[in-house]
C-alpha positions as CSV (number, residue, x, y, z in Angstrom):
1,M,-0.1,0.2,0.0
2,R,3.0,2.4,0.7
3,T,4.3,1.9,-2.7
4,L,0.6,2.9,-3.9
5,L,1.3,5.9,-2.3
6,A,4.6,7.0,-3.5
7,F,3.8,6.9,-7.1
8,L,0.6,9.1,-6.2
9,P,2.3,12.6,-7.0
10,L,3.4,10.9,-10.6
11,L,0.1,10.0,-11.0
12,L,-1.6,13.4,-10.4
13,A,1.4,15.4,-12.3
14,S,0.4,14.2,-15.8
15,P,-3.4,15.1,-15.8
16,L,-2.7,18.3,-14.2
17,A,-0.2,19.5,-16.5
18,V,-2.5,18.7,-19.4
19,A,-5.4,20.6,-17.7
20,A,-3.1,23.6,-17.2
21,Q,-2.2,23.6,-20.9
22,D,-5.9,23.0,-22.0
23,A,-6.5,26.1,-19.5
24,G,-4.1,28.7,-20.9
25,R,-5.6,27.9,-24.4
26,R,-9.4,28.9,-23.0
27,S,-10.6,31.9,-21.1
28,A,-8.9,32.4,-17.9
29,D,-12.0,32.3,-15.7
30,M,-12.8,28.4,-16.1
31,T,-8.8,27.6,-14.8
32,G,-10.4,26.7,-11.4
33,W,-12.9,24.4,-12.9
34,Y,-10.6,22.6,-15.0
35,F,-7.8,22.0,-12.1
36,L,-10.8,20.8,-9.7
37,S,-12.3,18.5,-12.2
38,T,-8.6,17.0,-13.2
39,L,-8.1,16.6,-9.7
40,V,-11.2,15.1,-8.7
41,Y,-11.2,12.4,-11.6
42,G,-7.7,11.9,-10.7
43,L,-8.4,10.7,-7.4
44,L,-11.6,9.1,-8.3
45,G,-9.5,7.2,-11.1
46,I,-6.9,5.8,-8.6
47,A,-9.7,5.0,-5.7
48,L,-11.3,3.3,-8.2
49,C,-8.1,1.1,-9.3
50,V,-7.5,0.5,-5.5
51,L,-10.8,-0.9,-5.3
52,G,-10.3,-2.9,-8.6
53,Y,-7.3,-4.3,-6.8
54,F,-9.3,-5.4,-3.4
55,A,-12.0,-6.9,-5.5
56,F,-9.2,-9.1,-7.7
57,D,-7.7,-10.2,-4.4
58,K,-10.7,-11.3,-3.2
59,I,-12.0,-13.2,-6.6
60,A,-8.7,-14.8,-7.2
61,G,-8.7,-16.0,-3.6
62,L,-5.2,-15.7,-3.0
63,N,-3.3,-13.5,-0.3
64,L,-1.7,-11.2,-2.8
65,Q,0.5,-9.5,-0.5
66,H,2.1,-12.7,1.0
67,E,2.6,-14.0,-2.9
68,L,3.9,-10.6,-3.7
69,V,6.3,-9.8,-0.7
70,E,7.3,-13.0,1.0
71,D,7.4,-15.2,-1.6
72,Q,8.4,-12.9,-4.2
73,N,6.2,-14.6,-7.1
74,I,7.4,-12.4,-10.3
75,A,4.8,-14.0,-12.1
76,L,1.9,-12.8,-10.1
77,G,3.7,-9.4,-10.2
78,I,3.5,-9.2,-13.9
79,M,-0.1,-10.6,-13.8
80,L,-1.0,-8.0,-11.1
81,A,0.4,-5.3,-13.2
82,G,-1.9,-6.5,-16.0
83,V,-4.8,-6.5,-14.2
84,F,-4.1,-2.6,-13.3
85,V,-3.6,-1.8,-16.7
86,G,-7.0,-3.6,-17.6
87,I,-8.5,-1.8,-14.7
88,A,-7.3,1.8,-15.4
89,I,-8.1,1.2,-19.3
90,V,-11.9,0.5,-18.5
91,I,-11.9,3.2,-15.7
92,G,-10.5,6.0,-18.4
93,S,-13.0,5.2,-21.0
94,V,-15.6,5.4,-18.6
95,M,-14.8,8.5,-17.3
96,L,-14.1,9.8,-20.7
97,S,-17.8,8.8,-22.0
């Protein structure tokens, strides 16, 4: 869980930079709205990814933390990365629609 929180600034930096560039092209009175909406959608996306991780943990019936940390199961780590990418694609598509 700590490693997920360590990447939080990196995950939020990219959408905020895009929002700042987009706000520069549009009127100045909407800058706060773009920043706030980007922040809310970014946090919502991260929260949904974490919920997806816990749902996958329950559905798979494994103790993922034990498998990854103590047993150092690399194959499970690669599979979990694929699950995260899949969840992120679905969440991103839903947010854009």
